[in-house]
C-alpha positions as CSV (number, residue, x, y, z in Angstrom):
1,M,121.7,82.5,155.9
2,G,118.3,82.2,157.5
3,D,116.4,84.9,159.4
4,S,115.7,84.7,163.1
5,P,112.0,84.1,164.1
6,Q,112.0,87.5,165.8
7,S,113.2,89.3,162.6
8,K,110.6,87.4,160.4
9,Q,107.8,88.3,162.8
10,Y,108.9,91.9,163.1
11,H,109.0,92.4,159.3
12,K,105.7,90.5,158.8
13,I,104.0,93.0,161.1
14,K,105.8,96.0,159.5
15,N,104.8,94.9,156.0
16,L,101.2,94.3,157.0
17,T,101.1,97.7,158.7
18,F,102.4,99.3,155.5
19,F,99.8,97.8,153.3
20,L,97.0,98.5,155.8
21,S,98.1,102.1,156.0
22,L,98.2,102.4,152.2
23,T,94.7,100.8,151.9
24,L,93.2,103.0,154.6
25,D,94.7,106.1,153.0
26,A,93.1,105.3,149.7
27,L,89.7,104.4,151.2
28,I,89.4,107.4,153.5
29,L,90.3,109.8,150.6
30,L,87.8,108.2,148.3
31,I,85.1,108.3,151.0
32,F,85.9,111.9,151.9
33,F,85.4,113.0,148.3
34,F,82.5,110.8,147.2
35,S,80.5,111.4,150.4
36,G,80.5,115.1,149.6
37,L,82.5,115.9,152.8
38,S,85.3,117.5,150.7
39,L,82.8,119.8,149.0
40,Q,81.3,120.7,152.4
41,L,84.7,121.5,153.7
42,K,85.5,123.7,150.7
43,N,82.2,125.6,151.2
44,F,82.9,126.0,154.9
45,V,86.4,127.5,154.4
46,T,85.2,129.9,151.7
47,Q,82.8,131.4,154.2
48,Y,85.8,132.7,156.0
49,S,87.8,133.9,153.1
50,S,87.1,134.4,149.4
51,H,90.8,134.6,148.6
52,A,91.9,131.2,147.2
53,L,95.3,131.1,149.0
54,W,93.7,131.6,152.4
55,A,90.7,129.3,151.7
56,N,93.0,126.6,150.3
57,G,95.3,126.9,153.3
58,L,92.5,126.5,155.8
59,Y,91.2,123.5,153.8
60,V,94.6,121.9,153.9
61,F,95.0,122.6,157.6
62,I,91.6,121.0,158.6
63,F,92.1,118.1,156.1
64,S,95.7,117.4,157.4
65,L,94.6,117.5,161.0
66,G,91.8,115.1,160.3
67,M,94.2,112.7,158.5
68,Y,96.7,112.9,161.3
69,L,94.1,112.1,164.0
70,F,92.8,109.2,161.9
71,H,96.3,107.8,161.5
72,F,97.4,108.4,165.1
73,P,96.5,105.0,166.6
74,L,98.3,103.1,163.7
75,N,101.3,105.4,164.1
76,V,101.5,104.8,167.8
77,F,101.4,101.0,167.1
78,S,103.9,100.9,164.2
79,E,106.4,103.5,165.3
80,F,106.3,103.3,169.1
81,K,104.7,100.1,170.5
82,L,106.2,97.7,167.8
83,E,109.7,99.2,168.2
84,H,109.5,98.7,171.9
85,K,108.1,95.2,171.6
86,Y,111.2,94.2,169.6
87,Q,113.5,96.2,171.8
88,L,114.6,98.6,169.1
89,S,113.4,101.9,170.7
90,N,114.9,103.8,173.6
91,Q,112.3,106.6,173.7
92,T,109.6,107.3,176.2
93,F,106.1,107.9,174.8
94,G,106.5,111.6,175.5
95,A,109.8,111.9,173.7
96,W,108.3,109.9,170.7
97,L,105.3,112.1,170.6
98,K,107.4,115.2,170.6
99,D,109.4,113.9,167.6
100,D,106.3,112.8,165.9
101,L,104.7,116.3,166.2
102,K,107.9,117.8,164.8
103,K,107.8,115.5,161.8
104,V,104.1,116.2,161.3
105,F,104.6,120.0,161.4
106,L,107.5,119.9,158.9
107,S,105.5,117.6,156.6
108,F,102.5,119.9,156.9
109,L,104.5,122.9,155.9
110,I,105.9,121.2,152.8
111,F,102.5,119.8,151.9
112,L,100.8,123.2,152.3
113,L,103.5,124.9,150.2
114,F,103.0,122.3,147.4
115,V,99.2,122.6,147.4
116,E,99.3,126.4,147.3
117,V,101.8,126.5,144.4
118,I,100.1,123.7,142.4
119,Y,96.6,125.3,142.8
120,V,98.0,128.7,141.8
121,L,99.5,127.1,138.7
122,L,96.2,125.3,138.0
123,G,94.3,128.5,138.1
124,R,96.7,130.5,135.9
125,Y,98.1,127.9,133.5
126,P,95.5,125.2,133.2
127,N,97.2,123.6,130.2
128,R,100.8,123.7,131.4
129,W,100.5,123.6,135.2
130,W,102.1,120.2,135.4
131,V,105.4,121.5,134.0
132,G,105.6,124.2,136.6
133,A,104.6,121.7,139.3
134,G,107.4,119.3,138.3
135,V,110.0,122.1,138.3
136,F,108.8,123.3,141.7
137,W,109.1,119.7,143.1
138,L,112.7,119.5,141.8
139,L,113.5,122.9,143.4
140,V,112.0,121.9,146.8
141,S,113.8,118.5,146.7
142,F,117.2,120.3,146.1
143,V,116.5,122.8,148.9
144,L,115.5,120.1,151.3
145,A,118.6,118.1,150.5
146,K,120.7,121.2,151.3
147,L,118.8,122.0,154.5
148,T,118.4,118.5,156.0
149,P,121.9,118.1,157.6
150,H,122.1,121.7,158.9
151,V,118.5,122.5,159.8
152,I,116.3,119.4,160.0
153,V,118.7,116.9,161.6
154,P,119.6,119.2,164.5
155,L,115.8,119.4,165.4
156,F,116.0,115.7,166.3
157,F,119.6,114.9,167.1
158,K,122.7,116.6,168.7
159,Y,126.0,116.7,166.8
160,Q,129.0,115.7,168.8
161,P,132.8,115.6,168.0
162,I,134.5,112.3,167.4
163,Q,137.1,111.4,170.0
164,N,138.6,108.3,168.3
165,E,141.7,109.7,166.6
166,L,142.6,106.3,164.9
167,L,139.1,106.2,163.4
168,K,139.4,109.9,162.3
169,K,142.7,109.2,160.6
170,K,141.3,106.1,158.8
171,I,138.4,108.1,157.4
172,F,140.5,111.2,156.4
173,D,143.0,108.9,154.7
174,L,140.1,107.2,152.8
175,F,138.8,110.5,151.5
176,K,142.3,111.7,150.6
177,M,142.9,108.4,148.6
178,C,139.6,109.0,146.8
179,G,140.5,112.7,146.1
180,V,137.5,114.0,148.1
181,A,137.7,117.0,150.5
182,L,136.5,116.4,154.0
183,K,136.0,119.1,156.7
184,D,135.3,117.0,159.8
185,I,133.7,113.9,161.3
186,Y,130.8,114.1,163.7
187,A,128.5,111.8,165.8
188,I,124.8,112.1,166.5
189,D,123.1,110.8,169.6
190,L,120.9,108.2,167.8
191,S,121.0,106.0,171.0
192,A,118.7,108.5,172.6
193,K,115.9,107.2,170.3
194,T,116.8,103.8,169.0
195,K,119.3,100.9,169.1
196,K,119.7,100.9,165.3
197,A,122.9,102.3,163.7
198,N,123.5,104.5,160.7
199,A,125.9,106.9,158.9
200,F,125.7,109.6,156.2
201,L,127.7,112.1,154.3
202,C,126.6,115.7,154.0
203,G,127.7,119.1,152.8
204,L,129.5,120.3,149.7
205,G,133.2,121.0,148.8
206,R,135.4,121.8,151.8
207,N,132.3,121.8,154.1
208,R,131.7,118.1,153.5
209,R,131.2,116.1,156.7
210,V,130.8,112.5,157.7
211,V,128.2,111.9,160.4
212,L,128.2,108.6,162.4
213,S,125.6,107.5,164.9
214,D,126.9,106.9,168.4
215,T,125.4,103.4,168.2
216,L,127.7,102.7,165.2
217,L,130.7,104.0,167.2
218,S,129.8,101.9,170.2
219,N,129.3,98.6,168.5
220,F,131.6,98.5,165.4
221,N,135.4,98.5,165.2
222,E,137.4,101.1,163.2
223,E,137.7,98.8,160.1
224,E,134.0,98.1,160.0
225,I,133.1,101.8,160.4
226,E,135.6,102.6,157.6
227,A,133.7,100.1,155.4
228,V,130.4,101.9,156.2
229,V,131.9,105.3,155.4
230,A,133.4,104.0,152.1
231,H,129.9,102.9,151.1
232,E,128.6,106.4,151.8
233,L,131.5,108.0,150.0
234,A,130.7,105.8,146.9
235,H,127.4,107.6,146.6
236,Y,129.2,110.9,146.2
237,K,131.9,109.6,143.8
238,H,129.2,107.9,141.6
239,H,127.0,111.0,141.7
240,D,124.2,108.8,143.0
241,I,122.2,111.6,144.5
242,L,122.0,113.4,141.2
243,K,121.0,110.1,139.5
244,L,118.2,109.4,141.9
245,L,117.0,113.0,141.8
246,S,117.0,112.8,138.0
247,I,115.0,109.6,137.7
248,N,112.6,110.6,140.5
249,S,112.1,113.9,138.7
250,A,111.3,112.2,135.5
251,V,108.8,110.0,137.3
252,I,107.2,113.0,139.1
253,F,106.9,114.9,135.8
254,F,105.1,111.9,134.3
255,G,102.9,111.6,137.3
256,F,101.9,115.3,137.1
257,Y,101.1,114.9,133.4
258,L,98.9,111.9,134.2
259,I,97.1,113.9,136.8
260,H,96.7,116.7,134.2
261,L,94.9,114.2,131.8
262,F,92.8,113.0,134.7
263,F,91.8,116.6,135.4
264,Q,90.4,117.0,131.9
265,Y,88.1,114.1,132.5
266,A,87.3,115.0,136.1
267,K,86.2,118.6,135.4
268,E,83.1,117.4,133.6
269,A,82.6,114.1,135.3
270,Y,82.5,115.6,138.8
271,S,81.2,119.1,138.0
272,L,84.2,120.9,139.3
273,S,84.1,124.7,139.3
274,G,87.5,124.7,137.7
275,L,90.7,122.7,137.6
276,D,91.8,124.7,140.7
277,D,88.8,123.4,142.8
278,I,90.3,122.5,146.1
279,S,87.5,120.0,146.8
280,F,89.1,117.6,144.3
281,L,92.3,117.4,146.3
282,P,91.5,114.0,147.9
283,M,91.2,112.5,144.4
284,V,94.6,114.1,143.4
285,L,96.2,112.5,146.4
286,V,94.6,109.1,145.7
287,S,96.0,109.3,142.1
288,F,99.5,110.1,143.4
289,L,99.2,107.3,146.0
290,L,98.4,104.7,143.3
291,F,100.9,106.1,140.9
292,G,103.7,106.0,143.5
293,F,102.8,102.5,144.5
294,M,103.0,101.3,140.8
295,A,106.2,103.2,140.2
296,S,108.0,102.0,143.4
297,P,109.2,98.6,142.0
298,A,111.1,100.3,139.2
299,L,112.5,103.1,141.4
300,N,113.5,100.6,144.1
301,G,115.2,98.4,141.5
302,F,117.2,101.3,140.3
303,S,118.1,102.2,143.9
304,R,119.2,98.6,144.7
305,M,121.5,98.7,141.6
306,I,123.1,101.9,143.0
307,E,123.5,100.4,146.4
308,R,125.2,97.3,145.0
309,E,127.8,99.4,143.2
310,A,128.4,101.3,146.5
311,D,129.0,98.0,148.2
312,R,131.5,97.1,145.4
313,F,133.3,100.5,145.9
314,S,133.6,100.0,149.6
315,I,135.0,96.5,149.3
316,E,137.5,97.5,146.5
317,K,138.7,100.6,148.3
318,T,139.1,99.1,151.7
319,K,140.4,95.8,150.3
320,K,138.8,93.9,153.2
321,P,135.8,92.0,152.0
322,A,135.7,89.9,155.2
323,V,135.4,93.1,157.2
324,F,132.5,94.2,155.0
325,V,130.8,90.9,155.7
326,S,131.3,91.3,159.4
327,M,130.0,94.9,159.2
328,I,126.9,94.2,157.2
329,K,125.9,91.2,159.2
330,K,126.3,93.1,162.5
331,L,124.4,96.1,161.0
332,G,121.6,93.8,159.9
333,E,121.3,92.1,163.3
334,M,121.3,95.5,165.2
335,N,118.6,96.9,162.9
336,L,116.7,93.6,163.1
337,A,116.8,93.5,159.3
338,E,115.3,90.6,157.3
339,F,118.3,88.9,155.7
340,E,116.2,86.9,153.2
341,P,112.8,88.5,152.5
342,D,110.3,87.1,150.0
343,R,111.2,88.0,146.5
344,W,108.0,90.0,145.9
345,I,108.6,92.0,149.1
346,E,112.1,92.8,148.0
347,W,110.8,93.7,144.5
348,L,108.1,96.0,145.9
349,L,109.6,97.6,149.0
350,Y,113.4,97.2,149.2
351,D,115.5,100.2,148.0
352,H,118.7,98.3,149.2
353,P,119.6,94.7,148.4
354,P,118.6,92.4,151.3
355,I,121.4,91.7,153.9
356,G,121.8,88.1,152.7
357,K,122.5,89.2,149.1
358,R,124.9,91.9,150.3
359,I,126.8,89.2,152.3
360,A,126.9,86.8,149.4
361,F,128.1,89.6,147.1
362,A,131.0,90.4,149.5
363,E,131.9,86.8,150.0
364,G,132.4,86.5,146.3
365,F,135.4,88.9,146.7
366,I,136.9,86.6,149.4
367,S,136.8,83.5,147.2
368,H,138.7,85.4,144.5
């Protein structure tokens, strides 16, 4: 199955924007450090506070503001103009900017927390800081996973009750068949922002909830939505969140250890006042940027394997592979997905199998 010219062009621009953003990030961080601007910023903030927490916090605020302003034109193009050009966005510029500022504020708070904790660890435990940093990352990841559906999602979307009783019965019956408790089913007003469709499962135990986008409810029939929900249910049944968290944690621990080794060299090479010298932060970020880029093919490959098994679960539990094919094809077309991306793009960037491969996989069940 071939891609439409519109889909090909859209993803070509998206991929170019991704690599451009990555390259610009690395260059600006390197320039900021080697030009001496980072050291000047450190000297500037220490004039206002000799306390490391306050000085580091002020450094992070000014640094983050500068990076946001630098990225703003590219963000407007890739997240607003491009989405409107391909008729995927329903937002006005004001609404988009409001959401963007919310995301930036939340990201800043998390980034600030990480930097403050890591630099405290660097100062107090220069030989074992990376262990504490890895544990802290794991803790924050867990807390964010718990807070996202109840705190973060409502900042951007409104939860609404589902009125379709037939659909509710199908989903409750599916959960009952799989031996999983379900409290309720909700919708979110995704159409206020985009024409794309999505669904997710959140909560624990008897508080577990299914959340469907209103775009999914408006464009898919009950059987197709059941197939989507069965896929999401598979992630719970297979303990996929725990698997992904475990492998990501292992990678993060290894990344922090590599940064630790880099610090031993950098302290002498760049005449740092200590391992907790905040002026070296741009180089730490460059290191993580490069490490994350190199680790992404393996992490994405593992994620694609998990997603393939979730597709298998959905098809086997609903026993309607033709419905799954209809659903995934429609979802791909709505989201303007690339059905058959280049192999190297799939290998590097895709955490789900491409739509074309998911269709071929489901069609294999039809032929048998």
